[in-house]
N, C-alpha and C positions, 0 to 999 in steps of 0.2 A: 331233744332235736330242734325244737322251736316250731312256731307256726309257719305256714306257708308264706313265702315271700309275697310282700303286698302287691308288687307289679305282676307277678305271676296270677295271683288271684284277679286283678284288675283285667289282665289278657283273657283269662277264662270267662269273665263276665261279659266281655265284648265279644268273644267267640260265641257265647251262647246266643247273641242277637243274630248272628249270622249277616245277612245282608239287610235286615230290617233296621231302621234307625230308632224306630219307636215300637214298644210292644204293650198291649193292654192285657188284661187278665185272660182273655181268650187265647191271645198269642202266646202267652206264657205256658198256658195248659197245653196248647198244641205242640210246643217245642219240648215238652217233658212226658208227653203220652207215648211217643214213638220216636226216640232220638235217632233211630237208625235211618229214618226217611228224612232227617233234616241235614242241610248243608253244613251245620255246626257240629257235626258228629264228633269232631275232636281230633286233633294232631297228637302225635306222640308227646307224652308228658304234660299234656294240656289240663288245666284245672277245671275245664268245663263240667266234667262230671260232678266234681264237688260243688259246683254252682247249682246244677239240676237237684242235688240233694237238698239244698237250702233255698230253692227259688222262691217259695212263699215268703220266706224271712226277707229275702233280698228285695222283693217286690215292695213289701211293707216299709222297709227301712229306707228305700230310696224315694218314698213318697207316693208310691203307686196307688195305694188304697184312697189317698186324699185326692189325687189328680186324675186318677183313672188310667194312667200309663206311666212308663219309665222310658228314658232315652239313652241312646248310646253317648250322646254329647254329655249328659249328666255324669255318667260313669267316668268318662275320659277326664272330667274337670274335678273328680273328687280329690280332696286333699289326702296327704298321707295319714293325718290323724283321723279322717273319716273312713279311710280304707282300713286302718289298724282296728277301729272300733267294729267295722263289719266282719273283719276276719276273726276277731275274738268271739263275736256272736256264732259264726260259723263253727269255729273249731275249739272254743274254750280258750282259758288263759294260759299262756306259757311264758315264763319269766323273761325269755329272751326277746319277747315282743312287746313288753310293758314298758311304760316310760321310765321306770326304775332302772331298766337296763342300761338307759343312756349313761349312768355313772360308770359302768364298766366299759362302755364302747369308746368313750372319748377320753383321751390321755390328758392329764393335767397340763402337760407341756404345750398341748394345742391352745388351751385357754390362756395360758401365760403369753404365748406368742401373739395371740389376738390383742390381748391387753397392751403388750409392749408396742405393737404397731400403731394402736390408737393414741398412746401417749407420746410417742415418737412424732406423729403427725399433728396432733391436736394440743397436746400438753395436758389433757385431761381425758376423761372417758364419759361420753354421753350415753343416755340409756338407748336411745334409737340407733345410734351408730355401733353400739355394742351388740345389740340384738341382731342387726343386719350382718355384721361381720362374723358373729359367733355361728349363725345359722349357714352362712355361706362357706365358711373356712372349715367348720367341723362336721357339717351336715346334721347338726343337733336340732333341737326344737326351740321355738320362741319361748315356751313354758319355762325351760331350764335356763335360757339366757336371762329372763326376768328374775329367776330365783338367785342366780349368780350376782346379778347386778345389785339386787336388794341386799345381799350380804356384803358387798363391797362398801356400801354407804355406812358412814357413821350414825348411830341411832338417832342422832339430832338433825341429820340431813334428810329433808323431805323433797329435795329437788331432784331432777333427772340428770344429774351430773355429779360425777365424783373426781376428787382431785387425786393427784399422784400420791400425796401423803395418805390419803384414805385408802387407796389401793395397797400401799405398803403396809398399813396396820392391819387390814382386813383381808389380805389375799388368802392366809391359811384358812380363815374361816369360810371364805367362799369355795374354796377347793377341797375342803376337808372329805366331803362325801366321795368325791372322785379319787382323791388319794387313798381312801380306806378300801375302795374297790380295786385300785391297783396294787394294793399290798395283799390282796386276797392270795393264799399260798396255793400253789399247784402240787397235789400229792400224786406222784406217778403210780400206775398200776403196780400192785404188789409190794408198796412201800407204806410204812406207817407214818412218815413224815415227809414234809416237802424237801425237795432238793433245793439248793441254792440257784437262784435264777434272776439274772440281772433285770429281766422283763417286770419282775415283780418288786424291784428295789426302787424306793422312793428317796430321791436326794433329800437330805436334811435341809437344803435351802430351797425347798419347794415354795416357801412363802417369800422369795426373794426374785426381783426382776432387774435386769440389768438393761437400761435403755441408753443407747447411743445414737445421738441425733446431730443434725447439722447444726452449727452455731446459730443462735438467734440473738436478736438485740438484747443486751444487758443480761445474757444467760451464758453459762459455760458451755464447753464442748461435750461434757459427759455428765449423765446423771445416773445414779444407781439407786434403785428401789430396795 
């Protein structure tokens, strides 16, 4: 079923504060001793009860034991990676919320589209621009963007830029884990083998990109990777 949605947990944490912007240890205990008297008693489907169950852990992980307090503003500004780590401590590990799951969430075609756009625009792929575009376009993580970029580079390339030729040579290697997850068969209930499903079929040309761009000086109208 997966761990609870990260933003639902964040909302529950904020609801736990109620009207307080800052809580010290005494305030934390006050809000857990008799929740029925607190304004943050919880709305329908709220995660606030889950927060109460792990309030000591939350206080510690948010630096409360060092600072003496935690704040709503700090919770609002927690990154998704920080929220993910907190939820995993609350609930334990579920594969659908681990970083490994990114291989199954992002389709290889999304990454090819990002690379194509960068090559059309710049004629090469820089590390910073790829990371930015990957995170914005696929909602993936910086960590995975860096892994992909490193695999796009030739082994002798230590720079933060890859050429069109390198992308052509190394695209299959960079996308292989994503392709493997996309090929994972779906076995319907009551069946011993997966049914044919186009959604799990990966084109044999997954390591090819077609880049159509406006004519540049001394360059042709069409390039194909």
